[in-house]
PDB file of the backbone (N, CA, C, O) and the ligand in Angstrom, with CONECT records:
HET     ZN  A 101       1
ATOM      1  N   MET A   1      44.284  42.580  87.971  1.00  0.00           N
ATOM      2  CA  MET A   1      44.101  41.174  87.337  1.00  0.00           C
ATOM      3  C   MET A   1      45.354  41.203  86.318  1.00  0.00           C
ATOM      4  O   MET A   1      46.237  40.350  86.406  1.00  0.00           O
ATOM      5  N   LYS A   2      45.387  42.253  85.321  1.00  0.00           N
ATOM      6  CA  LYS A   2      46.281  42.153  84.435  1.00  0.00           C
ATOM      7  C   LYS A   2      47.757  42.111  84.937  1.00  0.00           C
ATOM      8  O   LYS A   2      48.662  41.385  84.528  1.00  0.00           O
ATOM      9  N   THR A   3      47.793  43.046  85.907  1.00  0.00           N
ATOM     10  CA  THR A   3      49.166  43.173  86.541  1.00  0.00           C
ATOM     11  C   THR A   3      49.547  41.963  87.357  1.00  0.00           C
ATOM     12  O   THR A   3      50.736  41.648  87.407  1.00  0.00           O
ATOM     13  N   LEU A   4      48.701  41.311  87.954  1.00  0.00           N
ATOM     14  CA  LEU A   4      49.004  40.244  88.427  1.00  0.00           C
ATOM     15  C   LEU A   4      49.552  38.995  87.668  1.00  0.00           C
ATOM     16  O   LEU A   4      50.466  38.253  88.030  1.00  0.00           O
ATOM     17  N   ALA A   5      48.705  38.915  86.401  1.00  0.00           N
ATOM     18  CA  ALA A   5      49.008  37.911  85.432  1.00  0.00           C
ATOM     19  C   ALA A   5      50.504  38.356  84.930  1.00  0.00           C
ATOM     20  O   ALA A   5      51.390  37.503  84.901  1.00  0.00           O
ATOM     21  N   GLY A   6      50.751  39.622  84.561  1.00  0.00           N
ATOM     22  CA  GLY A   6      51.911  39.864  83.949  1.00  0.00           C
ATOM     23  C   GLY A   6      53.169  39.636  85.012  1.00  0.00           C
ATOM     24  O   GLY A   6      54.288  39.339  84.594  1.00  0.00           O
ATOM     25  N   PHE A   7      52.909  39.785  86.285  1.00  0.00           N
ATOM     26  CA  PHE A   7      53.812  39.370  87.298  1.00  0.00           C
ATOM     27  C   PHE A   7      54.120  38.020  87.355  1.00  0.00           C
ATOM     28  O   PHE A   7      55.289  37.653  87.472  1.00  0.00           O
ATOM     29  N   ILE A   8      53.185  37.236  87.285  1.00  0.00           N
ATOM     30  CA  ILE A   8      53.378  35.937  87.309  1.00  0.00           C
ATOM     31  C   ILE A   8      54.300  35.350  86.004  1.00  0.00           C
ATOM     32  O   ILE A   8      55.189  34.503  86.096  1.00  0.00           O
ATOM     33  N   ILE A   9      53.923  35.915  84.976  1.00  0.00           N
ATOM     34  CA  ILE A   9      54.627  35.640  83.780  1.00  0.00           C
ATOM     35  C   ILE A   9      55.917  36.079  83.728  1.00  0.00           C
ATOM     36  O   ILE A   9      56.693  35.528  82.947  1.00  0.00           O
ATOM     37  N   LEU A  10      56.354  37.156  84.566  1.00  0.00           N
ATOM     38  CA  LEU A  10      57.560  37.713  84.595  1.00  0.00           C
ATOM     39  C   LEU A  10      58.381  36.840  85.546  1.00  0.00           C
ATOM     40  O   LEU A  10      59.571  36.599  85.342  1.00  0.00           O
ATOM     41  N   MET A  11      57.782  36.438  86.458  1.00  0.00           N
ATOM     42  CA  MET A  11      58.326  35.297  87.671  1.00  0.00           C
ATOM     43  C   MET A  11      58.827  34.104  86.738  1.00  0.00           C
ATOM     44  O   MET A  11      59.933  33.595  86.915  1.00  0.00           O
ATOM     45  N   GLY A  12      58.077  33.745  85.875  1.00  0.00           N
ATOM     46  CA  GLY A  12      58.167  32.449  85.239  1.00  0.00           C
ATOM     47  C   GLY A  12      59.462  32.685  84.186  1.00  0.00           C
ATOM     48  O   GLY A  12      60.321  31.838  83.942  1.00  0.00           O
ATOM     49  N   ILE A  13      59.395  33.948  83.663  1.00  0.00           N
ATOM     50  CA  ILE A  13      60.717  34.065  82.785  1.00  0.00           C
ATOM     51  C   ILE A  13      61.988  34.207  83.398  1.00  0.00           C
ATOM     52  O   ILE A  13      63.055  33.837  82.907  1.00  0.00           O
ATOM     53  N   ILE A  14      61.788  34.873  84.719  1.00  0.00           N
ATOM     54  CA  ILE A  14      62.944  35.015  85.561  1.00  0.00           C
ATOM     55  C   ILE A  14      63.452  33.578  86.044  1.00  0.00           C
ATOM     56  O   ILE A  14      64.647  33.281  86.062  1.00  0.00           O
ATOM     57  N   LEU A  15      62.521  32.799  86.395  1.00  0.00           N
ATOM     58  CA  LEU A  15      62.867  31.365  86.710  1.00  0.00           C
ATOM     59  C   LEU A  15      63.562  30.721  85.841  1.00  0.00           C
ATOM     60  O   LEU A  15      64.595  30.092  86.070  1.00  0.00           O
ATOM     61  N   LEU A  16      62.899  30.885  84.583  1.00  0.00           N
ATOM     62  CA  LEU A  16      63.581  30.124  83.329  1.00  0.00           C
ATOM     63  C   LEU A  16      64.807  30.516  83.168  1.00  0.00           C
ATOM     64  O   LEU A  16      65.608  29.633  82.862  1.00  0.00           O
ATOM     65  N   PHE A  17      65.251  31.734  83.300  1.00  0.00           N
ATOM     66  CA  PHE A  17      66.668  32.006  82.795  1.00  0.00           C
ATOM     67  C   PHE A  17      67.613  32.101  84.101  1.00  0.00           C
ATOM     68  O   PHE A  17      68.809  32.356  83.962  1.00  0.00           O
ATOM     69  N   ALA A  18      67.080  31.902  85.292  1.00  0.00           N
ATOM     70  CA  ALA A  18      67.813  31.937  86.490  1.00  0.00           C
ATOM     71  C   ALA A  18      68.650  30.549  86.566  1.00  0.00           C
ATOM     72  O   ALA A  18      68.138  29.432  86.500  1.00  0.00           O
ATOM     73  N   ASP A  19      69.821  30.784  86.694  1.00  0.00           N
ATOM     74  CA  ASP A  19      70.714  29.483  86.875  1.00  0.00           C
ATOM     75  C   ASP A  19      71.490  29.622  88.138  1.00  0.00           C
ATOM     76  O   ASP A  19      72.474  28.914  88.354  1.00  0.00           O
ATOM     77  N   ALA A  20      71.017  30.621  89.068  1.00  0.00           N
ATOM     78  CA  ALA A  20      71.631  30.348  90.278  1.00  0.00           C
ATOM     79  C   ALA A  20      71.095  29.152  91.085  1.00  0.00           C
ATOM     80  O   ALA A  20      69.923  28.786  91.167  1.00  0.00           O
ATOM     81  N   GLU A  21      72.212  28.600  91.678  1.00  0.00           N
ATOM     82  CA  GLU A  21      71.821  27.379  92.420  1.00  0.00           C
ATOM     83  C   GLU A  21      70.541  27.373  93.400  1.00  0.00           C
ATOM     84  O   GLU A  21      69.915  26.328  93.581  1.00  0.00           O
ATOM     85  N   LEU A  22      70.186  28.560  94.014  1.00  0.00           N
ATOM     86  CA  LEU A  22      69.214  28.708  94.915  1.00  0.00           C
ATOM     87  C   LEU A  22      67.815  28.566  94.122  1.00  0.00           C
ATOM     88  O   LEU A  22      66.835  27.983  94.587  1.00  0.00           O
ATOM     89  N   LEU A  23      67.869  29.189  92.846  1.00  0.00           N
ATOM     90  CA  LEU A  23      66.694  29.099  92.040  1.00  0.00           C
ATOM     91  C   LEU A  23      66.652  27.972  91.270  1.00  0.00           C
ATOM     92  O   LEU A  23      65.524  27.741  90.834  1.00  0.00           O
ATOM     93  N   ALA A  24      67.559  27.135  90.932  1.00  0.00           N
ATOM     94  CA  ALA A  24      67.542  26.148  89.991  1.00  0.00           C
ATOM     95  C   ALA A  24      66.171  25.157  90.141  1.00  0.00           C
ATOM     96  O   ALA A  24      65.415  24.865  89.214  1.00  0.00           O
ATOM     97  N   PRO A  25      66.051  24.720  91.543  1.00  0.00           N
ATOM     98  CA  PRO A  25      65.135  23.780  91.635  1.00  0.00           C
ATOM     99  C   PRO A  25      63.619  24.386  91.263  1.00  0.00           C
ATOM    100  O   PRO A  25      62.665  23.660  90.987  1.00  0.00           O
ATOM    101  N   LEU A  26      63.583  25.511  91.296  1.00  0.00           N
ATOM    102  CA  LEU A  26      62.303  26.181  90.752  1.00  0.00           C
ATOM    103  C   LEU A  26      62.188  26.321  89.467  1.00  0.00           C
ATOM    104  O   LEU A  26      61.116  26.653  88.960  1.00  0.00           O
ATOM    105  N   GLY A  27      63.389  26.062  88.693  1.00  0.00           N
ATOM    106  CA  GLY A  27      63.248  26.086  87.352  1.00  0.00           C
ATOM    107  C   GLY A  27      62.172  25.303  86.642  1.00  0.00           C
ATOM    108  O   GLY A  27      61.578  25.723  85.649  1.00  0.00           O
ATOM    109  N   GLU A  28      61.967  24.164  87.203  1.00  0.00           N
ATOM    110  CA  GLU A  28      60.990  23.184  86.566  1.00  0.00           C
ATOM    111  C   GLU A  28      59.505  23.912  86.680  1.00  0.00           C
ATOM    112  O   GLU A  28      58.655  23.560  85.861  1.00  0.00           O
ATOM    113  N   PHE A  29      59.244  24.680  87.436  1.00  0.00           N
ATOM    114  CA  PHE A  29      58.039  25.409  87.770  1.00  0.00           C
ATOM    115  C   PHE A  29      57.820  26.521  86.631  1.00  0.00           C
ATOM    116  O   PHE A  29      56.706  26.883  86.250  1.00  0.00           O
ATOM    117  N   ALA A  30      58.964  26.980  86.175  1.00  0.00           N
ATOM    118  CA  ALA A  30      58.755  28.193  85.470  1.00  0.00           C
ATOM    119  C   ALA A  30      57.673  27.996  84.191  1.00  0.00           C
ATOM    120  O   ALA A  30      56.906  28.914  83.901  1.00  0.00           O
ATOM    121  N   GLY A  31      57.675  27.057  83.647  1.00  0.00           N
ATOM    122  CA  GLY A  31      56.815  26.720  82.547  1.00  0.00           C
ATOM    123  C   GLY A  31      55.130  26.706  83.185  1.00  0.00           C
ATOM    124  O   GLY A  31      54.192  27.087  82.485  1.00  0.00           O
ATOM    125  N   TYR A  32      54.965  26.246  84.487  1.00  0.00           N
ATOM    126  CA  TYR A  32      53.884  26.371  85.028  1.00  0.00           C
ATOM    127  C   TYR A  32      53.296  28.014  85.259  1.00  0.00           C
ATOM    128  O   TYR A  32      52.163  28.428  85.016  1.00  0.00           O
ATOM    129  N   PHE A  33      54.303  28.667  85.731  1.00  0.00           N
ATOM    130  CA  PHE A  33      54.172  30.006  86.078  1.00  0.00           C
ATOM    131  C   PHE A  33      53.884  30.815  84.839  1.00  0.00           C
ATOM    132  O   PHE A  33      53.074  31.737  84.944  1.00  0.00           O
ATOM    133  N   ILE A  34      54.440  30.580  83.711  1.00  0.00           N
ATOM    134  CA  ILE A  34      54.224  31.336  82.421  1.00  0.00           C
ATOM    135  C   ILE A  34      52.721  30.961  81.882  1.00  0.00           C
ATOM    136  O   ILE A  34      51.914  31.829  81.550  1.00  0.00           O
ATOM    137  N   GLY A  35      52.434  29.459  81.838  1.00  0.00           N
ATOM    138  CA  GLY A  35      51.142  29.118  81.453  1.00  0.00           C
ATOM    139  C   GLY A  35      50.124  29.582  82.274  1.00  0.00           C
ATOM    140  O   GLY A  35      49.056  29.961  81.794  1.00  0.00           O
ATOM    141  N   GLY A  36      50.396  29.589  83.701  1.00  0.00           N
ATOM    142  CA  GLY A  36      49.295  29.992  84.506  1.00  0.00           C
ATOM    143  C   GLY A  36      49.116  31.457  84.318  1.00  0.00           C
ATOM    144  O   GLY A  36      47.962  31.885  84.297  1.00  0.00           O
ATOM    145  N   GLY A  37      50.163  32.319  84.171  1.00  0.00           N
ATOM    146  CA  GLY A  37      49.990  33.955  83.859  1.00  0.00           C
ATOM    147  C   GLY A  37      49.118  34.031  82.752  1.00  0.00           C
ATOM    148  O   GLY A  37      48.102  34.725  82.805  1.00  0.00           O
ATOM    149  N   LEU A  38      49.457  33.318  81.666  1.00  0.00           N
ATOM    150  CA  LEU A  38      48.676  33.638  80.356  1.00  0.00           C
ATOM    151  C   LEU A  38      47.279  33.236  80.585  1.00  0.00           C
ATOM    152  O   LEU A  38      46.401  33.981  80.151  1.00  0.00           O
ATOM    153  N   LEU A  39      46.924  32.054  81.269  1.00  0.00           N
ATOM    154  CA  LEU A  39      45.659  31.775  81.578  1.00  0.00           C
ATOM    155  C   LEU A  39      44.935  32.731  82.327  1.00  0.00           C
ATOM    156  O   LEU A  39      43.739  32.947  82.130  1.00  0.00           O
ATOM    157  N   LEU A  40      45.652  33.338  83.223  1.00  0.00           N
ATOM    158  CA  LEU A  40      44.989  34.449  84.050  1.00  0.00           C
ATOM    159  C   LEU A  40      44.661  35.598  83.128  1.00  0.00           C
ATOM    160  O   LEU A  40      43.579  36.180  83.208  1.00  0.00           O
ATOM    161  N   LEU A  41      45.563  35.913  82.280  1.00  0.00           N
ATOM    162  CA  LEU A  41      45.385  36.966  81.353  1.00  0.00           C
ATOM    163  C   LEU A  41      44.086  36.696  80.416  1.00  0.00           C
ATOM    164  O   LEU A  41      43.306  37.632  80.238  1.00  0.00           O
ATOM    165  N   VAL A  42      43.832  35.410  79.803  1.00  0.00           N
ATOM    166  CA  VAL A  42      42.893  35.149  79.204  1.00  0.00           C
ATOM    167  C   VAL A  42      41.534  35.280  79.820  1.00  0.00           C
ATOM    168  O   VAL A  42      40.552  35.768  79.260  1.00  0.00           O
ATOM    169  N   ILE A  43      41.589  34.735  81.177  1.00  0.00           N
ATOM    170  CA  ILE A  43      40.233  34.767  81.935  1.00  0.00           C
ATOM    171  C   ILE A  43      39.906  36.183  82.357  1.00  0.00           C
ATOM    172  O   ILE A  43      38.726  36.522  82.448  1.00  0.00           O
ATOM    173  N   GLY A  44      40.988  37.111  82.645  1.00  0.00           N
ATOM    174  CA  GLY A  44      40.721  38.513  83.096  1.00  0.00           C
ATOM    175  C   GLY A  44      40.224  39.188  81.858  1.00  0.00           C
ATOM    176  O   GLY A  44      39.431  40.113  82.028  1.00  0.00           O
ATOM    177  N   GLN A  45      40.563  38.872  80.650  1.00  0.00           N
ATOM    178  CA  GLN A  45      40.087  39.543  79.406  1.00  0.00           C
ATOM    179  C   GLN A  45      38.550  39.174  79.230  1.00  0.00           C
ATOM    180  O   GLN A  45      37.795  40.042  78.791  1.00  0.00           O
ATOM    181  N   PHE A  46      38.090  37.983  79.539  1.00  0.00           N
ATOM    182  CA  PHE A  46      36.687  37.479  79.422  1.00  0.00           C
ATOM    183  C   PHE A  46      35.844  38.124  80.606  1.00  0.00           C
ATOM    184  O   PHE A  46      34.794  38.747  80.449  1.00  0.00           O
ATOM    185  N   VAL A  47      36.483  37.869  81.826  1.00  0.00           N
ATOM    186  CA  VAL A  47      35.651  38.323  83.010  1.00  0.00           C
ATOM    187  C   VAL A  47      35.461  39.693  82.964  1.00  0.00           C
ATOM    188  O   VAL A  47      34.357  40.228  83.065  1.00  0.00           O
ATOM    189  N   GLY A  48      36.679  40.366  82.789  1.00  0.00           N
ATOM    190  CA  GLY A  48      36.477  41.918  82.837  1.00  0.00           C
ATOM    191  C   GLY A  48      35.536  42.695  81.778  1.00  0.00           C
ATOM    192  O   GLY A  48      35.062  43.809  82.001  1.00  0.00           O
ATOM    193  N   ASN A  49      35.339  41.978  80.634  1.00  0.00           N
ATOM    194  CA  ASN A  49      34.524  42.725  80.039  1.00  0.00           C
ATOM    195  C   ASN A  49      33.187  41.847  79.731  1.00  0.00           C
ATOM    196  O   ASN A  49      32.719  41.668  78.606  1.00  0.00           O
ATOM    197  N   HIS A  50      32.716  41.386  80.833  1.00  0.00           N
ATOM    198  CA  HIS A  50      31.492  40.421  80.675  1.00  0.00           C
ATOM    199  C   HIS A  50      30.443  40.851  80.096  1.00  0.00           C
ATOM    200  O   HIS A  50      29.744  40.092  79.425  1.00  0.00           O
ATOM    201  N   GLU A  51      30.118  42.313  80.282  1.00  0.00           N
ATOM    202  CA  GLU A  51      28.770  42.850  79.979  1.00  0.00           C
ATOM    203  C   GLU A  51      28.862  43.255  78.340  1.00  0.00           C
ATOM    204  O   GLU A  51      27.869  43.674  77.745  1.00  0.00           O
ATOM    205  N   LYS A  52      29.972  43.107  77.782  1.00  0.00           N
ATOM    206  CA  LYS A  52      30.213  43.462  76.378  1.00  0.00           C
ATOM    207  C   LYS A  52      29.817  42.154  75.419  1.00  0.00           C
ATOM    208  O   LYS A  52      29.942  40.979  75.764  1.00  0.00           O
ATOM    209  N   HIS A  53      29.375  42.566  74.301  1.00  0.00           N
ATOM    210  CA  HIS A  53      29.079  41.373  73.270  1.00  0.00           C
ATOM    211  C   HIS A  53      30.405  40.859  72.866  1.00  0.00           C
ATOM    212  O   HIS A  53      31.324  41.678  72.903  1.00  0.00           O
ATOM    213  N   TRP A  54      30.694  39.561  72.460  1.00  0.00           N
ATOM    214  CA  TRP A  54      31.929  39.024  72.086  1.00  0.00           C
ATOM    215  C   TRP A  54      32.494  39.838  70.821  1.00  0.00           C
ATOM    216  O   TRP A  54      33.694  40.070  70.674  1.00  0.00           O
ATOM    217  N   LEU A  55      31.608  40.199  70.029  1.00  0.00           N
ATOM    218  CA  LEU A  55      31.957  40.896  68.738  1.00  0.00           C
ATOM    219  C   LEU A  55      32.682  42.198  69.108  1.00  0.00           C
ATOM    220  O   LEU A  55      33.797  42.489  68.675  1.00  0.00           O
ATOM    221  N   CYS A  56      31.995  42.918  69.905  1.00  0.00           N
ATOM    222  CA  CYS A  56      32.605  44.244  70.394  1.00  0.00           C
ATOM    223  C   CYS A  56      33.877  43.866  70.962  1.00  0.00           C
ATOM    224  O   CYS A  56      34.779  44.596  70.550  1.00  0.00           O
ATOM    225  N   ARG A  57      34.289  42.895  71.839  1.00  0.00           N
ATOM    226  CA  ARG A  57      35.339  42.698  72.519  1.00  0.00           C
ATOM    227  C   ARG A  57      36.634  42.797  71.651  1.00  0.00           C
ATOM    228  O   ARG A  57      37.692  43.391  71.859  1.00  0.00           O
ATOM    229  N   ILE A  58      36.160  41.934  70.490  1.00  0.00           N
ATOM    230  CA  ILE A  58      37.399  41.975  69.315  1.00  0.00           C
ATOM    231  C   ILE A  58      37.548  43.030  68.415  1.00  0.00           C
ATOM    232  O   ILE A  58      38.358  43.079  67.489  1.00  0.00           O
ATOM    233  N   GLY A  59      36.513  44.089  68.815  1.00  0.00           N
ATOM    234  CA  GLY A  59      36.617  45.410  67.872  1.00  0.00           C
ATOM    235  C   GLY A  59      35.587  45.523  66.789  1.00  0.00           C
ATOM    236  O   GLY A  59      35.602  46.446  65.975  1.00  0.00           O
ATOM    237  N   PHE A  60      34.602  44.471  66.795  1.00  0.00           N
ATOM    238  CA  PHE A  60      33.635  44.699  65.651  1.00  0.00           C
ATOM    239  C   PHE A  60      32.234  45.336  66.126  1.00  0.00           C
ATOM    240  O   PHE A  60      31.231  44.644  66.302  1.00  0.00           O
ATOM    241  N   HIS A  61      32.271  46.638  66.302  1.00  0.00           N
ATOM    242  CA  HIS A  61      31.118  47.155  66.844  1.00  0.00           C
ATOM    243  C   HIS A  61      30.016  47.444  65.720  1.00  0.00           C
ATOM    244  O   HIS A  61      30.340  47.683  64.556  1.00  0.00           O
ATOM    245  N   ASP A  62      28.665  47.402  66.164  1.00  0.00           N
ATOM    246  CA  ASP A  62      27.848  47.440  65.257  1.00  0.00           C
ATOM    247  C   ASP A  62      27.190  49.070  65.311  1.00  0.00           C
ATOM    248  O   ASP A  62      26.115  49.355  65.840  1.00  0.00           O
ATOM    249  N   PHE A  63      28.006  49.922  64.711  1.00  0.00           N
ATOM    250  CA  PHE A  63      27.752  51.321  64.742  1.00  0.00           C
ATOM    251  C   PHE A  63      26.389  51.653  63.838  1.00  0.00           C
ATOM    252  O   PHE A  63      26.023  51.133  62.784  1.00  0.00           O
ATOM    253  N   GLU A  64      25.765  52.718  64.641  1.00  0.00           N
ATOM    254  CA  GLU A  64      24.298  53.072  64.072  1.00  0.00           C
ATOM    255  C   GLU A  64      24.691  54.674  63.911  1.00  0.00           C
ATOM    256  O   GLU A  64      25.426  55.271  64.698  1.00  0.00           O
ATOM    257  N   ARG A  65      24.151  55.175  62.909  1.00  0.00           N
ATOM    258  CA  ARG A  65      24.483  56.654  62.657  1.00  0.00           C
ATOM    259  C   ARG A  65      23.580  57.553  63.659  1.00  0.00           C
ATOM    260  O   ARG A  65      22.387  57.304  63.832  1.00  0.00           O
ATOM    261  N   GLN A  66      24.222  58.571  64.275  1.00  0.00           N
ATOM    262  CA  GLN A  66      23.562  59.377  65.265  1.00  0.00           C
ATOM    263  C   GLN A  66      23.386  60.843  64.552  1.00  0.00           C
ATOM    264  O   GLN A  66      23.435  61.056  63.340  1.00  0.00           O
ATOM    265  N   GLU A  67      23.180  61.758  65.546  1.00  0.00           N
ATOM    266  CA  GLU A  67      23.010  63.133  65.052  1.00  0.00           C
ATOM    267  C   GLU A  67      24.418  63.576  64.580  1.00  0.00           C
ATOM    268  O   GLU A  67      25.379  62.829  64.765  1.00  0.00           O
ATOM    269  N   ARG A  68      24.563  64.840  63.943  1.00  0.00           N
ATOM    270  CA  ARG A  68      25.591  65.479  63.515  1.00  0.00           C
ATOM    271  C   ARG A  68      26.516  65.955  64.579  1.00  0.00           C
ATOM    272  O   ARG A  68      25.984  66.101  65.680  1.00  0.00           O
ATOM    273  N   VAL A  69      27.721  66.215  64.497  1.00  0.00           N
ATOM    274  CA  VAL A  69      28.558  66.742  65.454  1.00  0.00           C
ATOM    275  C   VAL A  69      28.403  68.199  65.432  1.00  0.00           C
ATOM    276  O   VAL A  69      28.462  68.760  64.337  1.00  0.00           O
ATOM    277  N   GLU A  70      28.199  68.936  66.574  1.00  0.00           N
ATOM    278  CA  GLU A  70      27.826  70.414  66.378  1.00  0.00           C
ATOM    279  C   GLU A  70      28.763  71.111  65.980  1.00  0.00           C
ATOM    280  O   GLU A  70      28.462  72.074  65.274  1.00  0.00           O
ATOM    281  N   GLU A  71      30.299  70.850  66.311  1.00  0.00           N
ATOM    282  CA  GLU A  71      31.180  71.696  65.923  1.00  0.00           C
ATOM    283  C   GLU A  71      31.665  71.362  64.679  1.00  0.00           C
ATOM    284  O   GLU A  71      32.195  72.287  64.063  1.00  0.00           O
ATOM    285  N   VAL A  72      31.620  70.202  64.108  1.00  0.00           N
ATOM    286  CA  VAL A  72      32.059  69.814  62.676  1.00  0.00           C
ATOM    287  C   VAL A  72      30.851  69.223  62.189  1.00  0.00           C
ATOM    288  O   VAL A  72      30.497  68.094  62.528  1.00  0.00           O
ATOM    289  N   PRO A  73      30.070  70.107  61.235  1.00  0.00           N
ATOM    290  CA  PRO A  73      28.953  69.297  60.586  1.00  0.00           C
ATOM    291  C   PRO A  73      29.273  68.385  59.539  1.00  0.00           C
ATOM    292  O   PRO A  73      28.415  67.652  59.048  1.00  0.00           O
ATOM    293  N   ALA A  74      30.506  68.392  59.158  1.00  0.00           N
ATOM    294  CA  ALA A  74      30.735  67.134  58.141  1.00  0.00           C
ATOM    295  C   ALA A  74      30.854  65.751  58.975  1.00  0.00           C
ATOM    296  O   ALA A  74      30.987  64.690  58.365  1.00  0.00           O
ATOM    297  N   MET A  75      30.811  65.787  60.133  1.00  0.00           N
ATOM    298  CA  MET A  75      30.926  64.533  60.897  1.00  0.00           C
ATOM    299  C   MET A  75      29.811  64.174  61.591  1.00  0.00           C
ATOM    300  O   MET A  75      29.024  65.066  61.904  1.00  0.00           O
ATOM    301  N   ARG A  76      29.583  63.023  61.899  1.00  0.00           N
ATOM    302  CA  ARG A  76      28.450  62.378  62.484  1.00  0.00           C
ATOM    303  C   ARG A  76      28.983  61.661  63.681  1.00  0.00           C
ATOM    304  O   ARG A  76      30.143  61.250  63.712  1.00  0.00           O
ATOM    305  N   TRP A  77      28.100  61.504  64.712  1.00  0.00           N
ATOM    306  CA  TRP A  77      28.194  60.532  65.719  1.00  0.00           C
ATOM    307  C   TRP A  77      27.828  59.280  65.474  1.00  0.00           C
ATOM    308  O   TRP A  77      26.796  59.123  64.822  1.00  0.00           O
ATOM    309  N   TYR A  78      28.446  58.312  65.851  1.00  0.00           N
ATOM    310  CA  TYR A  78      28.020  56.771  65.597  1.00  0.00           C
ATOM    311  C   TYR A  78      27.933  55.911  66.880  1.00  0.00           C
ATOM    312  O   TYR A  78      28.942  55.846  67.583  1.00  0.00           O
ATOM    313  N   ARG A  79      26.980  55.344  67.191  1.00  0.00           N
ATOM    314  CA  ARG A  79      26.914  54.638  68.516  1.00  0.00           C
ATOM    315  C   ARG A  79      26.774  53.108  68.206  1.00  0.00           C
ATOM    316  O   ARG A  79      26.079  52.705  67.273  1.00  0.00           O
ATOM    317  N   CYS A  80      27.418  52.347  68.977  1.00  0.00           N
ATOM    318  CA  CYS A  80      27.458  50.813  68.849  1.00  0.00           C
ATOM    319  C   CYS A  80      25.984  50.382  69.371  1.00  0.00           C
ATOM    320  O   CYS A  80      25.678  50.804  70.486  1.00  0.00           O
ATOM    321  N   LYS A  81      25.131  49.660  68.744  1.00  0.00           N
ATOM    322  CA  LYS A  81      23.929  49.095  69.190  1.00  0.00           C
ATOM    323  C   LYS A  81      24.025  48.287  70.435  1.00  0.00           C
ATOM    324  O   LYS A  81      23.193  48.279  71.342  1.00  0.00           O
ATOM    325  N   ARG A  82      25.200  47.566  70.376  1.00  0.00           N
ATOM    326  CA  ARG A  82      25.444  46.646  71.448  1.00  0.00           C
ATOM    327  C   ARG A  82      25.964  47.027  72.748  1.00  0.00           C
ATOM    328  O   ARG A  82      25.465  46.672  73.816  1.00  0.00           O
ATOM    329  N   CYS A  83      27.018  47.787  72.609  1.00  0.00           N
ATOM    330  CA  CYS A  83      27.831  48.126  73.998  1.00  0.00           C
ATOM    331  C   CYS A  83      27.649  49.576  74.166  1.00  0.00           C
ATOM    332  O   CYS A  83      28.030  50.022  75.248  1.00  0.00           O
ATOM    333  N   GLY A  84      27.079  50.512  73.213  1.00  0.00           N
ATOM    334  CA  GLY A  84      26.970  51.880  73.427  1.00  0.00           C
ATOM    335  C   GLY A  84      28.310  52.734  73.244  1.00  0.00           C
ATOM    336  O   GLY A  84      28.349  53.897  73.646  1.00  0.00           O
ATOM    337  N   LYS A  85      29.395  52.136  72.633  1.00  0.00           N
ATOM    338  CA  LYS A  85      30.422  52.708  72.477  1.00  0.00           C
ATOM    339  C   LYS A  85      30.335  53.898  71.251  1.00  0.00           C
ATOM    340  O   LYS A  85      29.859  53.591  70.158  1.00  0.00           O
ATOM    341  N   GLU A  86      30.767  55.101  71.485  1.00  0.00           N
ATOM    342  CA  GLU A  86      30.498  56.126  70.486  1.00  0.00           C
ATOM    343  C   GLU A  86      31.808  56.638  69.771  1.00  0.00           C
ATOM    344  O   GLU A  86      32.901  56.722  70.332  1.00  0.00           O
ATOM    345  N   LYS A  87      31.560  56.958  68.495  1.00  0.00           N
ATOM    346  CA  LYS A  87      32.820  57.446  67.785  1.00  0.00           C
ATOM    347  C   LYS A  87      32.308  58.552  66.699  1.00  0.00           C
ATOM    348  O   LYS A  87      31.150  58.638  66.291  1.00  0.00           O
ATOM    349  N   ARG A  88      33.169  59.203  66.397  1.00  0.00           N
ATOM    350  CA  ARG A  88      32.782  60.492  65.308  1.00  0.00           C
ATOM    351  C   ARG A  88      33.480  59.944  63.925  1.00  0.00           C
ATOM    352  O   ARG A  88      34.597  59.426  63.926  1.00  0.00           O
ATOM    353  N   ALA A  89      32.796  60.097  62.916  1.00  0.00           N
ATOM    354  CA  ALA A  89      33.297  59.848  61.686  1.00  0.00           C
ATOM    355  C   ALA A  89      32.584  60.755  60.565  1.00  0.00           C
ATOM    356  O   ALA A  89      31.409  61.118  60.606  1.00  0.00           O
ATOM    357  N   ALA A  90      33.524  61.054  59.545  1.00  0.00           N
ATOM    358  CA  ALA A  90      32.997  62.030  58.423  1.00  0.00           C
ATOM    359  C   ALA A  90      31.849  61.539  57.760  1.00  0.00           C
ATOM    360  O   ALA A  90      31.871  60.324  57.566  1.00  0.00           O
ATOM    361  N   SER A  91      30.864  62.143  57.365  1.00  0.00           N
ATOM    362  CA  SER A  91      29.783  61.599  56.805  1.00  0.00           C
ATOM    363  C   SER A  91      29.137  62.699  55.884  1.00  0.00           C
ATOM    364  O   SER A  91      28.775  63.806  56.282  1.00  0.00           O
ATOM    365  N   ILE A  92      29.038  62.193  54.482  1.00  0.00           N
ATOM    366  CA  ILE A  92      28.477  63.156  53.639  1.00  0.00           C
ATOM    367  C   ILE A  92      26.972  63.168  53.413  1.00  0.00           C
ATOM    368  O   ILE A  92      26.419  64.041  52.745  1.00  0.00           O
ATOM    369  N   VAL A  93      26.264  62.047  54.065  1.00  0.00           N
ATOM    370  CA  VAL A  93      24.871  62.085  53.897  1.00  0.00           C
ATOM    371  C   VAL A  93      24.192  62.864  54.993  1.00  0.00           C
ATOM    372  O   VAL A  93      22.968  62.992  54.992  1.00  0.00           O
TER     373      VAL A  93
HETATM  374 ZN    ZN A 101      30.114  47.636  70.667  1.00  0.00          ZN2+
END
């Protein structure tokens, strides 16, 4: 999905700068290509992460403290309550 969107945007940019006579009539469509590609990117972003909470999608996870990391006792696991993403972070508590 992302590759396709990127390809369409690239096509639009090429068309935008192409001044070859063969491509000139397509120049008018360059804007549509770029706009359509960007739209695809945005749609792909939302459809692709459908199961995630919108806050998680933009990086605001709701981490909950879990058990200590075995190899590094000064660190704990944290797990997001909404999407289940895990991270390790230092904890003195
Ligand atoms: Zn999350």
